[in-house]
N, C-alpha and C positions, 0 to 999 in steps of 0.2 A: 898489450902492457896496460895493466890496470893500475889507477892510482890509488894510494892509499887515503881513505875517507876518515882516519882519525882525527886530523886537524880541523874538521869541520865543526861547526856550532851544535853543541848538545843541550837539550833543556837543562836548565839550571846552571849554565855556565855564566858565571858573573864578570867575565874579563871584557875589558873595554868599554867604550861608551861614556856619556857623561853620567856624573853623579847626580842624584835627586836634587832638584832644585837649582842646578848650576844653569847659568843663562848662556845663550849661544852669542857669539861676538857680535851679531848684528843688533840683537836685543841689548846688549851691555853698552855699545857704543850710542845707542839710541838713547838709553836713560842716561848716560853721562852727558850728552849733548843738551837734553833738555833740562838737566840739574844746572848746568853751567848758564844757560840761558835763563832759567828762573832765578839765580842767584844774581845775575846782572841786573834783571827787572827790579828785583826785591831792594838791592842796594840804592836805587834812585827813585823808589815809589812815592816817597815823601814829597821830593821836589816835583816830580812829574805831576802828582794830583794838585798841587799848589798852582801849577802853570796852567792846567786845564781849569781851575777855580776861577783864575784870572778872566780867562777868555770866555768860558762857558760854565757858571756855577751850577746850572742844572745838570748838566753832564757829569760834573765832579761828584755831585751828590748821588748820582745814579751809580757811579763806579764806587763811590764808598760804601753804598748799601750792599752792592754785590759782594765786595770785599767783606763786609760784616758777617756775612752768612758763613764763612770759614772760621771766624771768631766765637760767634754765638749762633749755633744751630737753630734753624727753625723749630718750633715746637709742633708737635704733631696734632692734628684735629682731635677734638674729642667731643663726641655726640652724646647728648643727653636727651632721654626721652622719658616720658612718664604720663600719667593721666591726672586730670582735675575733675573731681566728683562733684564739684559745686557750680552752679549756674551763676553767672555775672548778673547782679542784681542792677548795678548802675555805674555809668562812667561819665565823670564829670571832666570838662574842659573849660578852664576859664583863661581868657585871651585878654591881656591887658596891655594898653599903648602906654609906652613911657614917653613923657614930653621931654622936649629939648632942655627945658629949665631944670628937670629933675636928673638929667644925665651929667649936667655941668656941676652939680654939687658933690 
């Protein structure tokens, strides 16, 4: 008794499976959990940063600078190159000492 093979997958058969771009359940749950945690942190970030600032101002500034990268992205490096075809004739350096009396004026 031989079984019929008509029901088996054939090339080009588009039945079943996830739609393109659809997330699986675990990925969807993970993204939702991260979004909820992020929202909780963002709602109290100002007060948290103020508390850290009271205890450790240096750490608060470090955190503020890290957060700043998300608001103002870092500029990419620009490299400049060129040639100078002139010789340097003379370099002068004048060092003067300011007296205490001059600085108080």
